[in-house]
C-alpha positions, 0 to 999 in steps of 0.5 A: 189571659192579659188585658192587652190580649183580649180580643173583647172586654166585658166590663160590669159597672153597679149601682143601688136605689132604694132596694134595687141593685141596678147592674150593666154588663158591657163588652168592648170589642178591640178595635184592631185585634177584635172579633171581625164583623162583631159590635165596637160594644154591646151592652145590656141591663138588669135589676134584681132586689138587693136581698135576694140570695147569691143564688138568684143574683146569679140566676138573674145575672147569668142569662144576661151575661150571655146575651152580651157575649153572644154576638161575639162568641156567634162569630168567633166560635160559632159551635158554642151559641145556639138562638130559640126564640119563645113567647114572651111573659106578658107586657112590660110590669107597669111602675108601682107608685110609690110614697115616703109616707108609711103607715102601721097598725099592729096589735096581738095578745095571748092567753090561757085558760083554766078553772083556775088560772087565767090570764090574758095580755093583749096589746095595739098600737099604731105609727106614721113615718116619712122616709126619704134618703136625706131624712126620716121622722117617725111617730108611734103610740101604743097600748098594752094590758095584762090581767093575770087571775090565780088562786090566793096563797095563804102565809102564816094564816095571812092571805096573799092576793095573786092577781095582778092587772097592769096597764100601759100607754107610751109613744113616741117621735124621732126625727132626723135630718142628714147634713152629708154622707156622715153626719146627721141632726135630729132629736126624740120625745118620748112619753108615757103613762103607767097604772098604778102599780106601775113606775110612772104616772107619768114621764116625758123626754125631750132630747136632741143631739148628732150621729156620726155613720161611717156608711151613707143613710142609704148603703146599699146592704143596711150596713151601719156602724154608727155612734150618737151623742144626744143631750135633753132632759127628762119629767117624771111623776111617780106612782110611789114616792121613791128611793131618793124621796122623790114623788116628782123630779126633773133632771138633764140627762145624756144618750151615747149610743153605739150600733154595727150591723151587717148583712149576709145574703138574706141574714142580718147581724147587728149589735148596739151599745148604749149609755144612759145617765143623768148628766150629773150625778152620774151614778144616781141614775145611769143604764148601760146597755147591749144587745145582738140581733138576727135578722133572717129574711124568709120570704117576701114578706116574712121575716124571723127575729132572734135577739138577746139583750143585757141591761146593768143599771141604778135607777131609783126603785120605791122606797118601800113595798108592802110583801104583802101585796104580790103585785107591787112586788112583781111590779118594782122589777123595774128596779133591778140592778141586772137584766136579760132578755131574749125575743123571737119574732116572726114578722109579715110585711107589706111594704108599700113605701118608696124604698128609700134608705135611711138608717140615721138615728134608728139606734135614737128611735129604739130607745126604751120609751118609759124604762130606766132613762 
């Protein structure tokens, strides 16, 4: 009915903090034409985890809605209200002590074994982070090793060894400080080392820049539409002389990163676009990338991720390749002009942080540490 004819008006207000939506339902009784004998106003509050499906949100809101309307319906339409009293389920839960600091340790591996074919790949790492609604810092390191043993291949009476052993150490530090609801200032340091058959004896990259995000850093649904531009430099020491005749190289670089993400119930969709290049000449070294990702929340501690990415690039590869060396041939794939990848991940997590939301500079933190630029 028209608002002017309503006896009671229901107001709903909502705000958010961290992963919690705070909802207030407030009924206001019209002073002149309202329900006689009913309160002038009556309100109830409820807290909901924003990551829950819509149906679970409704199941949390429905009892609160009934409690707000009951004082008015019991007088206006007595037969529409019934009241029951039950024993409460224990005392109120104590507030969990939280911290802006987070620490993660991970490890994993896979392998197979038979009489003549064996392979093993293992990895581990750790990260330390600090996150508030206004700034975020993260430092991490990861170590990986892969071994493959299989019979040699004989080509024109020449034996080609098909075993391989690769290892790498990579790490990064990313920091961002929000200037206001849309602008962030920050930077990143990245570096790594490969085994002798890999690309880098050592590499280091440093960049600073700004990001503009259409949404606030603590958007309740994690929505993001951001563009970041960073400039800096890169220093490399190569394991093999590259096609430009370089064993060591120092050059200025830039990063242009765009990202967008949206969340619907327990499903998140995101798209990332990137342009990474040597500032001059641009076409001597560049990487153009695009990726799409879905993240589905299966429970309080389980997430399922699917991702697909494609990269077009110009990266100086080794100047000479010994085609009789299986490992040297396969490890030179980092310089291929076109690359496509797909991932499926099942993630188990236990979060004991302050649940502060801050999605600024996430695209900067996701920049590949050693590959390409």
